[in-house]
Phi, psi and omega in degrees: 000147184295146176272118180300321180295319181297317182292326177298314184295326182276349182243341177197109182293328183297307185283335172295340174270322189275322182300320177299347174292334184284147172282156172285148007274354183303324178305310182291319179300319182286323178301310176302316180297314180301314183296324180284324172297327177290326174297314183297316181296329176297320181289318181298319183265018186293090190291341178270356184247142171286173185303316184300318180291322175300314182295319179298318182291321178294322179296321182290320175302313181302317178301316185290335179286347181243334184223106180296150179122131179090011184293317180299315180295321179298315180299320180296320179293320183290330184259352177300321174237090190304132181287333183219175180258355185289116179303319178297318181293319179296318179295323175301316180296320177298321181267008183301327175301322177293322177293322179293324173301314178301320179297313178294337179275353181295153173305150183306317183296315180294315180297325176301317181296308180302315183297316184297314187277326174298318180293322179295323179290315179298317180294319179296319179298313179306321183293321180283330173302317181294334180284342179281178180278179183298335178277350180098005178288140182229136175226113177288139190271326185205178184301321177302314180295324177297312177297319179297320178298309181302322177298311183299315186268347183218322180300319178297324181295318177300319177295317181297313180303316182300317181293322178295318177304314183293326178293323188261349182222100183297332187299336183264003182304319180298346181251015184303316181299314182294323179290319183292325183293333184256353190296320182293327183286333177296314178294315182303317180301314178298321183289320177300319179297316179297321181297317179294319179293320187258013185307320181291310178295321180298314179304322180295337181256015174082022177242110179241103185271334182275117182300147183303324185271002179270109183285161188300319183294323177294320181295321179293321183292322175300312182296321177295317181298315178294326175296328175293325176290321179299320177298323175295324176299310183295319181294321178302315178300321177297308181300328180280000183060036176298159173307141183305331177298322178295314184293314179297317181296319179280327183285326184297309181294328180293315177299313183291325182291321179296321178288321181292325179298316177302313183299313182297319180297324183273328185242355174100170178310139176090347178297137183230157172286148178279164177302317180298320178293316175304313182294322176298318179294318179293323176298318177295319181299314183292331175294316178299317179301311183294330182270001182061030176269154175305142182271343177229000000 
């Protein structure tokens, strides 16, 4: 069987570092969820595939999430004509039958959460693929489409994580309402920062997520507003005395996103934090966590 940690390292350095912060069984639940969301995202962004092939692959993934069987044949079809050039993503597609086996082996409650939210994301992604042209190029038209897109690819992830946290840690149940109200904005904040950071490279691959009439200042203001909600989400977990791993897992990407947003605003699209800066930010975050101070 494929090693999930190995696949995480090959598909996302960020999540390969943050998912191990989670306690079991949440760590395994989230690892499987991330890998399956990554499969869906690979199909949505399949720069080597036209629209029809992307839609067919998303439809096949949706079927596999509800009815086991045919995973090996699907994986062979997905890799016969590689959708992307990324070696890690292609290995994930080859190993997707093993990831699906892990998904079907999940406890019913966790699998029900993953199934519901993965299918919502797959359906939403398919909707945006249909809005693009036959070659798969996409241009979002207005602010509403941008917010809708961020919800589909990241807001739903925030909602899914919250339900897994509530399922696995009874201590935070009294705070369920507060967490659920903020969960979508947590995911959307991270996605908006990524869109601002990668606007140049995305455009070269036919993806223009920032609407033409949305000025730069408004886009940054939206991202900062969502990050304030994300900060409230992380603080709620702290006040609920959630496991430290829950707080660190959610706090680390939010802390990095806030610092990245400052860097992008001052230096422009494509600007990144240095490895030394990331290490320093994480060290400070863990100090704040140990002292029960707000992380953001």
